[in-house]
C-alpha positions in Angstrom: -6.4 -0.8 -15.2 -7.8 2.8 -15.1 -9.3 2.3 -11.8 -6.6 1.2 -10.2 -4.4 4.4 -11.8 -7.2 6.0 -10.4 -6.9 5.2 -6.7 -3.3 4.8 -7.0 -3.1 9.0 -7.7 -6.0 9.6 -5.4 -4.9 8.3 -2.0 -1.6 9.8 -2.1 -3.4 13.4 -2.9 -5.8 13.4 -0.4 -3.4 12.2 2.1 -0.7 14.6 1.2 -3.0 17.3 0.9 -4.4 16.6 5.0 -0.7 16.5 5.9 0.2 19.7 4.3 3.1 18.4 1.7 4.9 20.2 -0.8 3.9 19.7 -4.2 7.8 18.2 -4.8 6.7 15.3 -1.8 3.8 15.1 -3.1 4.9 14.0 -6.8 7.8 11.9 -5.1 4.5 10.0 -3.1 2.4 9.4 -6.1 5.3 7.9 -7.5 6.4 5.5 -5.2 2.2 4.5 -4.7 2.3 4.2 -8.5 5.9 2.1 -8.4 4.4 0.0 -5.5 1.4 -0.9 -7.2 3.6 -2.3 -9.9 6.0 -4.4 -8.0 2.6 -5.5 -5.7 1.1 -6.5 -9.2 4.2 -8.3 -10.6 4.5 -10.2 -7.5 1.1 -11.3 -7.9 1.6 -12.4 -12.1 4.4 -14.6 -10.4 2.7 -17.8 -9.1 5.2 -20.0 -6.5 4.4 -21.3 -3.4 4.3 -18.4 -1.4 2.8 -15.8 -3.6 1.2 -14.8 -6.2 -1.9 -16.3 -7.8 -0.5 -16.6 -11.8 -3.1 -13.9 -13.3 -2.6 -10.7 -14.3 -4.2 -9.0 -11.4 -3.7 -5.5 -11.6 -3.9 -4.1 -7.0 -4.0 -0.5 -6.4 -4.3 1.3 -3.4 -7.3 1.4 -1.0 -9.2 3.7 0.1 -9.9 2.2 3.9 -6.6 3.4 4.9 -7.0 7.1 4.1 -8.4 8.7 7.4 -6.2 6.1 9.9 -3.2 7.2 7.5 -4.5 11.5 8.2 -4.6 10.6 11.8 -1.4 9.0 12.3 0.4 11.7 10.1 -1.6 14.4 11.1 -0.2 14.0 14.9 3.1 11.9 14.7 4.2 13.0 11.0 4.1 11.2 8.0 7.3 8.5 8.8 5.2 7.2 11.3 2.4 6.6 8.7 5.7 4.5 6.9 6.5 2.6 10.2 3.2 1.9 10.8 2.6 0.7 7.8 5.4 -2.3 7.6 4.4 -2.9 11.2 1.4 -3.7 9.8 2.7 -5.7 7.2 5.1 -8.0 9.2 2.2 -8.5 11.5 0.1 -9.8 8.7 3.2 -12.1 7.4 3.6 -13.8 10.7 -0.6 -14.5 11.4 -0.2 -15.9 7.8 2.0 -18.7 9.1 -1.1 -20.2 11.2 -3.1 -20.3 8.4 -0.7 -21.8 6.3 0.1 -24.2 8.8 -3.7 -25.2 8.6 -4.3 -25.7 5.3 -1.7 -28.5 5.5 
């Protein structure tokens, strides 16, 4: 649990500092990140046909995306980071249907 919490706080701190966010913006970014980690954890706990494994898996942030987020944010702003995350999520959802259909 503490490992997830450290990642959930450090990733927004690193990205926010690199983008020059104010302390208020940084606080909002950390709060949103911790909230979404909790939402993702709840989705993993509830097992159904489409998502979730039914186990208490605590999900956190990955440090893999820090460099691309800083690169995108430095050039295009933080709204482009949000947009690229949403777009990549949609692509993953679309690609997951091929894996789902292949398992039938």
